[in-house]
N, C-alpha and C positions, 0 to 999 in steps of 0.2 A: 331435366333430371328430377327436379323436385315434384313436378306433376306426376311423373311415373311412380314416385314414392308416395303419392297421395298427400303431399304436403303443399302448403301455399307457395306459389311462385315468388311471392314477395320475399320469403326467407331466402330463396335462391339468389335474388338480386342483392340482398343485403350481404350474403356471404361472398358473392362475387366482388362487391365493393370492398369488403375487408381484405380479401386476398390481393386485389389490384392496387389498393390505396397506399398512401405514404406509411402506414403502420403495418403493411403486409409485404408483398414482393416489390412494391414501389414501381409498378408499371406506370402509374400516374402519380406524379410528385406534387403537382399544383392543382388541387381540387377546385379552387376558385375559378379556374378557366372554364369549367363545364357546369358549374352550379347554376348560373343564370339561364343557360339553355335548358338544363334539366327542370327548372322551375316552370317552364312552359307546359310541362306535362300536367302539373296541378291545374293550370288555367284550362286546358282542354277537358280535364276531368270535371271541373265545376261547370264548364259550358255544357257538357253532355248531361249533367244532372239537371241543369235548368231546362234543357230540351225535353226531358222526360216528365216534367211537372205539369199536371193538369191544373186547371183553375181550382178544382175542388181540393186537390192535394196542397196547393199553395195556401189556401185558406187555413187548412189544418196546420201547415208549417208556421203560420203567423202566431198561433197559440204556443206551439212548442218553442219557436225561436225567441220571441220576446217575453214569454212567461217562464217556461222551463229553462231556456238557455240563460236568461238573465240571472235567475236564482242559482243555477249550477256554477256559472263563472264567479259570481259574487261570493257565495258561501265557500266554494273550493279555494278561491284565492285567499280569503281570510284565514281559513284553516291551515293551509300550507304556509302562508306568510307568518302566522303565529308560531308554527312549528320551527321555521327557519330562525325567527327571532329568539326562540327558546334555546336554540343550538348556538347562539352567539353572534348572529348576523346583525348588522346595523339596520335601522328602520327602513331606509331607502333600498338597501340590499334585500331585505325581507319582502318589501313590496314587489320588487322585480321578480324575485324567485317565486313568490306565491302566485302572482298574476300570470307569469309565463307558464308555470307548470299546470295551471288550471285549464289551459288550452289542450285540445286533443288533435290528432292527426287526421285531417280530412282525406288526404291521399290514401293513407292506410285503411281507414274505416270504410270509405266509399268503394275502394277497389275490392276489399274483402267482401262487402255485402253483395257486390255484383258477381264476384266469383262464386259465392255460396247461393246465388239466386234468391236473395232475401230482400231485395230493394223495395218490394211492394208490401212488406209486412208493416204492422203498426209500430213495432219497436224500431225498425229501420227509419220510418218517417220521423219518429221522435228524435232519434239520434241525428238525423240530417238537419232537423230544425235547430238543435243545440249547436251543431257544427257551423251552421249558417250564422248564428249570433256570434259565435267565437270569432268567425272570420271578420265580422263587422267590428268586434271589440278590439282586434289587433290595431286598428287605426288610432284610436285615442291612446292606446298603450305606447305606441311608437312616438306619439307626440309628448306624452307625459314623462318618459324616461329621461330625456335631456333636462327637463325642469327639475328632476330629482337630484341632479348633480350639483345644483346650487345650494350653498349653505343655508340660505334663508327660506327654503321652500316650505318649512313647517309653520312659518308665521302667517298672519292674516292675509297679507298681500300675496304670499305664495299660494294659499288655498283659493283665493279669488281668481288668480291667474289660471289655476288648474280647472276650476269650474267654468271659466270662460272658454278654455280650449275644448272641454267636453261639450259644451253647448254648441259651439261653432261646428264641431265634427258631426254632431247629431243633425243639425240643420242641413249640412252639406249632403249627408246620406239621404235624408228625406227629400231634398230637392232633386237629387240625381234619380232616385227611384220614381218619384212622381213624374219628372220630365221624360224619363225613359218609357214609362207606361203610356203617357198621353201622346207622345210624338214618335218615339223610337220604334214602337211596334209596327205601325202602319208604314213608316219610312223603310224599315228593313224588309218588310214583305214586298213592297213595291220594287225595291232593288233586286231582290232574289227572283221575282217574277220576270223582270227585264233580262237578267242574266240567263235564266233558264230558257227563255224564248230563243236565245242564240244557239241552243243545242250544243254548247261547248262545255265538255266536262272539265277542261282545264280552267276555264273562266269561272265555273261554278265553284270548284275547289279553292281557287285563289280568293274568291269572294268570302268563302267561309273562313279561311285563315285570316284575311284582313279584318273580318268582323270580330273574331276572338281577340286578336292582338290589338286592334284599334280601340275597342271598348275598354280593354284592360289598361292600355296606355292612357286613355282619357280619364278614367277614374283615378289612376295613380297621379296624374298631373294636378287634379283638384284636391289631392290629399287623402284619397281613399285607396283601398287595396286593389291590385290588378285582378285578383281572384273574384272580388265582388263584381267588378265590371264584366268579367267573362260569364259569371253566373246570370247576371241581369240580361245579357245578350241572349243566352240560352232560353230564358223564360220568355222573352219577347218573340222568339221564333218557335216556341213550343206549339202555338196554335196555328202555325202556317201549314201549308200543304207539303212543304219540303223538309219537314223536320226529320223524317226517317232517312231521306237521302243525305241530309247534312250529317247525321250520325254515322252513316256508312262512310262518308268521305273523311271525317275526322278521326275515325277509329284507328287507322294506322299511325297517325301522328300522336294520338293520345297514348296508345300502347307503347310506342317507342320512347317517347319523352318521359312518360311516367316510369318506365323501367329504368331509364337513365337517372331519374330523381332518386329512386330507391338505391341505386348503385352508389350515387354520391353520398347518400345518407350512411351507407355502410362504410364508406371511406373515412368518415369522420370519427369512427370508433377508435379510440386510443387504447390498444390492448395493454400497454404498459401500465396505465392507471389501474386497470382491472387486476393486474398481477400484484401491484403495490398495495392496494386497499380493497381486497375482495369483500371483506365483511361490511365495510362502509357502503360500498356499491350495492350489495345485497340488501342492506337495511334501507337505503334510499329508494330502491326499486320497489321493495315490498310495501314500504310506507306510502309511496306515491299511488300505487295501484289500489291499495286498501282504502285510503282516504277518498280518492276520486270515485271509486266504485260504490262505496257506502253512501256518499253524499248524493250521487246521481240516482242511486236506487231509491233512497228515501224521498227525494224531491219529485221523482216520477209518478208516485202514487196519486197525488192530488190532481194530476193532469190526465186522469182516465186510464192510466196504464195498470195492468194487473201486476201482481208481485213478480211473476216470472218474466213479464215483459220489461219491468223496471230493472231486474237483475241483468237481463241481456243487454239493455242499454248501458247500465253502469259498467259492466265488464268490457264492452267494446269501446267505451270512452275512457277506460282506465289508464291509457298510455299518455305519454307526453306528445306534443305536437311539433311540427316543423317550424312554426313561427317562434317557438322558444329559442331556436338557434339565433334567429335574427335579433331578438330582444337581448339575449345574453351577450352577443357580440357587441351590440351598441352600448350596453352597460359597462362591459369590460373596456371598451374604447374610451368611455367617459371617465373611467378610473375608480368606480365604486363597486365593481365586482371583481375580486381578485382572480388572477390567472388560474391558480390551482382549483378554486371553487368552480370557475367556468368549465374547465375540463371535466371535473367530476359530474357536474350537472348535465353536460352534453352527453357523456357516456350513459348516465342514468336514463335520459330521454330516449336515446337511440335503442338501448336494450329493451326498454319498455315498449317501444314501437315494434321491435322484433317479436315480442311476446303477444302481439295483438291477435294473430291467428289462433293461438292457444287459448286466449281469453274468450274469443268468440265461440270456440268449440266447447269450452267449459260452460258458457252461458246456455248453449243449446242442450247440453246434457243435464244441467240443473233445472231447466224450465219445467219438465214434467214433474220433478220432485216438488217444486213449489206449487204447481197446479194441484197436486194431490193434497197438499197441506191446506191450501185455501179453498179447496172444493171448486176450483174454476172449471174443471171438466169432470164428466161422469166416467170414471175408469171402466166400469162394467159396460157402458154403452159404446166405448171406443176400442176396447180390446178385441181384435179379431172381427169386428163387424164393420163392413164398408158403409160409409155414410155419404150422403149427397149434401154438399154444402153450397148454398146459394147466397153469394155476397152481392148480388145485384148487377154483376157485370155480365154483359151479353156475349154469346159466342158470335164469331164472325165468319162471313163467307167472303173470300178474296176473289175478285173478278179480274183476270188478266186480259187487258185489251178493252178499250173504251170507244169503239167505233159505233156505228148505228145499232148493230145487234147488241153490243155490250151495254149501251145506254138503256135500251128497252129491257134487257135482261136484268140490269141492276135495279131499275124501278120496280120490276115484278118481284124480285127477291126482297126488296125493302118493304113494299106496300101490299104485295099480293097474297100474303099468308096471314089470315086472321089470327090474332093472338101470338104472332111470331115473336120470338125472343132473340132474334139475330140482328146483327148490324152488318152492313155491306161496306167493304173496303175496295176501292178501285186502285189497281196497279197498272200504270201505263207509262210508256216512254215519251209521250208527248206532253210538254208543259202547258200547251194551250188548253188541254182538257182539265187542268187543275181547277180553274175558276168555275168551269161548267159543273164539275162534281161538287164543289163547295157550295154553290147556289142550291143544290139539291140535297144538302145535308149529308153528303157522302164523304168519308175520309179518303184522302188521295195519297198514294205513294208513288213517287217518281223513280223510275229506274232506267238504266241504260240497257242492261241485258238481264234476263231472268237466270241468275246464277245461284250457286249453292249458298253463298253468304246471305243473299236476299231471302231465299226460301227458308233457311235455318232461322233467321231473325223473325220471320213471320210465324213459322210453325211453333217456335219455342217461347214466344212472347206471352207472358201472363196477361198483358194488356189487351192483346188481340183475341186470344183463345180461339184460334182458327178451327172451324169444324169442317170446312171444305174449300178446295181450290176449284175455280171454274175458268176454263180456257176458252176465249172467244176473240174474234177479230185479230188473231195473230196467225202467222204463217205455220203451215204444218210442220216445217223443220223446227221452228221454235217450240211447238207443242211436244214433239218427240224428244227434243233436248231437255225440256222441262220435266217430262215424265221420267226420263232416264236419271236425271239429277235427284228427283224425289225418291225413286226406287233405290238409288245408292245411299240415300239418307235413312233408309228403312223406316220411313214414316208411315203411320197408319191413317193419315188424313186422306179421305177420298178425294179423287180428282175427276172432274167432269170435263168432257171435251166434245166439240162438234166434229163430225166427219163429213167431208164433202162427197165421198164415194165409198163403196164397199172396201176398196183396197186400203184407203186411209183408216177405215173402221177397224180392219183386221190388225193393222200396225199399232193403232192406239190402244186397242183392247189388250194386245199382247204385252204392252208396256204398263198395263194396270189401270188404264183409264175407264171410266164409266161413260159410255156413249149412248145417250138417250135415243137418238135417231140419226139417220144418214143424210136426209134431204137438206140441201143447202138453202132451199126456199122457205124453210120454216122460219117463223119470226122469233125475235128475242123473247117475246112474251111466252110463246109455246116452249121455248128452251127453258125459261124460268119456271114454268109449271112443272116440267119434267124433273128439273133439279129439286124443286120443293118436295115433290112426291117421294123421290128417292131419299132425300134427307129425313123426311118423316118416317120412312120405313127403317132407315138406319137407327134413328133415335128410338123407335119402338123396340127394335131388337136389342139395343143396349140397355133399355129399361128392363126388359124381360130378363136379360142376363144378370143385371144388378139385383133384381128381386130374388132370383134363384140363389145368388151368392149370399145375399143378406139373410134369406130364409135359412140356408144351411148354417150360417154363422150363428143365428139366433137359436136354432135347435141345439147346436153344440154348446152354446152358453147355458141353455136351459138344462141340458144333461149334466153339465158341471154343477149347476145349482142343486140338482137332484142328488148327485153324489155327495156334495157337501152336507146337504140336509140329512142324508142317511148317516153320515159319520157323526154329526151332532146328536142325532136321535139315539144312536147306539151308545154314545158316551153318557148321555143323561138318563136314559130310560132302561138301559141294560137289556137283558133277554126279554123281559115282558113287553118292551116297546120296540122290539126288533122289527124291521120292515119286512113285509111279505108282498112280493110283487108277482102278479099273475098276468099272463098275456092270453088274450082270447082273439081268435080270428074268425070272421064270418065270410061267407062267399061273396057278399056284395061289397067288400072293401071296407067293412066296419072297423072301428077303432080297437086299440089294445087297451084293456082296462084292468085295473087292480085296485083293491080297497085296503085301507089301513088306517085305523083310528079316525076315520071320517074326514081326512084332509086331502086335497088334490092339487097337483100341478097339471095344467092343461096346455098343450101345445097344439094349436090349430094351424097347420101349415098350408092348407088350401092347395096341395099339389095336384098333379094332373089326374091321379087315380082317386081323387076325393077322399084319400085316407087321412083320418085324424088319429092322433095318438094321445092317450091320457095315462099319466102315471101318478100314483099317490104316494105321499110321504107324510112323516109326522107333522112338521110345521106347514102351515097353509101358505102356499105361494101360487099366484096365478099369472101366467103370461098370456096376454090377449092375442088378437089376430095379428099375424105377422104382417099382413098387407097394410093394416092401419099403422103399425109401428114404422114400417119402411116409409 
């Protein structure tokens, strides 16, 4: 329902929780019975995020996590703690409130970024780095809270004990991460290769579940958080050949359990508190979001973020986090966080989490405004003019089937085109081919069937940027089924296919395939040459279309400049400086010229009839050759 209303599904889960929970229609009276199961959704979410991390992105996260994240948590905790103390809270109570509210919701933020298709943006990378540090920071906080319940925690011995606990926690985290990277990665890959060779989808899925839950349980047993363990397991498998298949297998569990987590979050909203103290709740929510957003925005600037990116990060991290519930409950149990304060803080955190989609949308709308203020983008150059942005990522050709023909074809596609800017991805149902592809520096995707979820994931992924599908070494029935699926998706990605006879050729072409030739004796190299030639032709046609569109947009922009200049000239010079435009045509396709006060705007469009157009106005402006600007 919320998707149909173009609203975030997260809000739908929260509303369902409010209605079903103990403060609504009481369909579920004991929320604690399902909270532990629901928290597994956060584990799978962090595991999936680890799977999507490349080594390059992980290096960037190191700076954001231990630099930006450390400052964000520290400064925000101090600011909110001082605020709580000023409102009458005790020192230990203020520490708990400030440090808990400094944390944000990984579940809400990461789900929202995925939903909005913004996971690969710079602001999303920075936000994820901060969230990763917050996840690590939860561990010492959970250890420190019991120490704060003792009366003598503020003396020298208490401070030494706290420093000791923090040091031990840091060493544990470092040891786990180092051991996991040195040993765990190769061990997990070997295990998955062994399981994949059995060709049992049930065994593969069970191994994935065991990996997520097992690593989470291990890190929890040594005093770290389960979510950190799940994230580390994802990172270790990110460089394996099975990471896309693993993501596909875990997606149903993640979606179901994460939805359950949001529902249980909604169940914790006590509507009665909102009715009794609406102004207090409003003040707390506004103060929380304002303080966290302001601090995160300011601190993001020294770490290479633009003002607009910092604002987006600040707003999306402006809510409270799910770990605050755990810390509040522990402090309440130990007796130094009063029951009424606990309920008020929980309500504040939950409502701020519910506002996350609105905060993210506000950040997206404010970003262009801040870009104009700081001059981060050229408004004239981007309004109405198509631009080609090259961020260094290559487009991909996906080859389905990795038999003899597929292996030769893949080698030709990867190495046979001089100056090629494409990478080759192998998609095959045989796990034995994974190591063979990896040895040849080819990315490998394991699949059971070529179905719609697989094709959608490949065609819509910003990581892959698929420019073509190539079908080879698979049965004709599988080819036709694949083509029908692609056609139902209304995808514009070209599909190449081999035909063994003229009858197959007619069927494949009717379904939209490009069939270079029919002979089955043609080699994979010849097939590769044919695919490369057609891809070059497609690229040339797209470039021509882009140049035409850009040229028309530039001409339109220049005409607007002319009109603006006319208005300015009329206002300042009056009748004596009025513009006089004359158009002249010659039979050879010559230009249109006019003279006025000795200044000119020249637009050289290089269009097919070699016609150039010149217009003159008062102020001197020149726009050079369109082709050079494109």
